[in-house]
N, C-alpha and C positions, 0 to 999 in steps of 0.2 A: 116817377118811374119806380116800381118796386123791384127789389132784387131777391136774394135767397138767404136763408138762415138769418143771422142776427141783423142783417141790413133791412129786413122787412119781408115777411112771407106774403105772397099774393093770396087773396081771399076768393075772388069770383071765378067766373068761367064755368065750364062743364067738365067734370072728371073724364079723362080719356086715356085709354091704355092701348098701346101697340105691342104685339109680341112678334119677335123675329126668331124663328127656329135656327138652330145651329147651322144647318146645311145652307141657309140663306146667307150666312155670314162667312162661310169658308171660302167663297170665291174672291177673286181679285177685284171684281166689279161690285159696286154697291147694289143691294137688292132693290128691285123696282117697287116693292111694297112689303108690308108685314104679312106674317102667317095669318094673323087675325087682328081685328081692332074692335074695341068695345067702348061705348060711352055709358055713363051712369047718371041718370037724371036725378036732380035734386041734390047733387054733390058738386062742390066747386073744386078749387085747385088741390091736387094731390100733393101731400108733403113727403110721403115716403112709401115705398112698396118693397116687400121682402118675400122671397120664396118660402113656402112651407116645406119642411123636409119630406113629408109624405105625399106632397103634390099640391099644386095650386099656389095661390098667393094671398097675402093680406096687404091692405093699404089703409092709410089714414088720410083724411082730407077734410077741408072746410065744408060746412053746410051753411053757416052764417058766420058773421064776425065773432060771435060769442059761442057758437056750437060747432063741434067737430065730430066726425064719425069714423069708425073703423069698419072695414068691409072685407069679407073673405070671398074670393072667387076661385072657381075651379081652373083646370089647366087650359080651358077654352075661353076663359074670361067671364063665364056666367056667374052671376052673383048667388052666393049661398046664404049669407046673412049680413046684416048691417046693424051695428050697435052705436047708438048715440053716446057721446062722452059728455053728459050733461053737467058734471061737476069737476071737469078737468082743467078748464082754461084753454089756452092756446096749445094746440098739438104741433109738434115739430118733427118727430121721428118715431119709429116703432121697431121692435125686435120680436122675432119668434123665440120664445123661451124654450129651453131644451134641457134634458138630462141625458148624458151619454148618447147624444145623437138622436134622441126621440123628442118630438115636439110636445111641450106640456102646456103652452099658453102663449098669449100675445101681451106685450107690455108697450104702452104708448107713453112717450115722455113729452114734456113741454113745461109750461109755467103758468101761474095764475096770480092775480093780484090778491094779496092777503094782508089785512091791517095796514093798508096804504103802500106797503112794500110789495115785493114779488118773490114768490117761492117756487122752487122746482116742483113739478107735478108729475106723478106717474100713476097710470091706471092700468091694472092688470086684469085680464080676462082669460077664460079657458078657451079651448079650441072651437067651442060652439058659440063663442061671442058673449057668454054670460060674465058680467063683471064680478071679480072676486074680491078686489080691494083697491082703494085709492090712497095715496100717501103724498105728503108734502115733504120737501127736503130743502136744506139750506142753512144760512146763518152759521157758517163754520167757525169754530174757535181756533185761536192760535195761529201760527205761521212762523216765518223766519224773518230776521232783520227787523224792519220797521213794523212788521205784523206780529212780532213775538209777544206772547202773553195776552192777546186779544180775547175778550169774552165774546159771547154770541152777538153783542151789539144791540142796537135799536132796530127791531124788525120793521118799523115804519120807514126806515131809511135804506135798508139793504135790499138790493135786487139780486136774486139768484135765478138766472135765466138758463134753461137747459135745452140743448140743441141736438144731442146725439145719444144713442143707446145701443148697447151690444150685449147679447146674451153671454153669460159666463159658463154655459153648458152644465150648470149645477142647479138649474131652476130659477136662478136670479139673473141679475144683469149689472152692468156698469153704465152710468150716465155721464155725459160730458156737458159741463156747464161753465158759465162765467159768473163770478160773484163780485159785487162792488156797490158803490154808492154814486149817484149822480143827481143833479138838480138841486144842489144846496141853495142856489140863488132864488129858488121858488118860495123859500121861507122868508118871513119878514126880517128886515134889517134890525139887528140887535136882539132878535129873539133867541131864546135858549136853544131851540132845536136847530137853528141855523148855525150857531156857534158849535154845537155838538157835531153837526154834519161836516163843517169845514175842518174840524180838528181830527176827524177820524181818518186814519191812513187808508181805509177801504175805499176812499175816493179814487184810488188807483185800483183798477179791476185786476182780478187774478183768475187763473184757470182753476176749476174745481171738478174733481172726479169723485164719484160716490158709487160704491158697490153695495147692493142689497141682496138679501136672500129671497127665497120663493114666497115668503110671507110679507115682503116689503121692509123687513127690519134691516137697518144699516149695518154693514159689516165693517167698512172703513170709509174714510174720506181723506182727501189730501188736496191742498192748494199749492199752486206753483206759479212762479213769476220768472221773468227773464231779467238778468242784470248785465248791463254792459260793463266791461272790465274797468272803464274809466269813471263809472258812475256808482253812487251808493244807493240811489233810489230805484225801485223796481219800475220796469216798463209795463204798461197796461197790456193785459192779455186775457183771453177767454177761450176755453176749449169748445169746439163745435162738433167734432167727430171723434169717436173712439173706436178702435179696431182691436179685436182679439186675435192674436197670432196663433199659429198651430201649436206653439210651445206653451200657450196659456198666458203669455205676457200681454200687455196692453200698449198700444200706440195712440197718443192723443194728438190730434191735429188742432193747432191753436191759431186763432185770429189775434194777431198782435198789432199794436198801433204803428208798427214800422214794417209789417209784412206778415208772412206765414211761418209758423213754427211747428216743429215735430218733437214730441217728448215720448220716450219709450220707458215704460215701467217694467222692470224685471220682477214679477211677483211670483213666478212659478219656482218650485224648489229645484 
């Protein structure tokens, strides 16, 4: 059985959207049906859908296990364009990019296999669906406590899996990821790479947030872990959603090996 986000995203099925107008939801009784419903042939499970400020919606969905697409629809669900993400990898979320409340483009986040490891992947397109740039992110340096002083590490070992994205309202976005190493036992006993893998503290996963500008250039990144008062070693964690508040701060919703966490970053002046 497949779940959602990092537990495994569904692939198959037929993309289907229901729209419920506000007046249908204002009553005390549940609506008998949607205002409209549309299916989209040739597209599987939808990963994320977001409203466009000027009207309509965009969504990203699977087409095959290796290929994902982004589609824009109007306010009645009619398809305007469909863009294949041929060099993106797995798509997990998307955001409508904006500057001062005006839509400037769409950015899809996810991750792809690169040099045996996994890197965070972002594909940015304009509001007509034309791809503007694609960028890979990950292998963060440094950290605190047992992660202090780390270099970028071995890209063959490190997985940077990105699950959420939020516009920064300055033409760029912030992405929510997990970064870590797993599967050391897959390497031969006594091999140098197995020893390197087991000795790297990144076998404990950390949350990773990255902000980038309108051209995809990284502005900042940070890793975070949770420490119990009675323990010196970090608990495993990964960020799956990121929320931008009205004040311009960010809230990161984290999948932790003991539950769900919330981290709020005060980045606004």
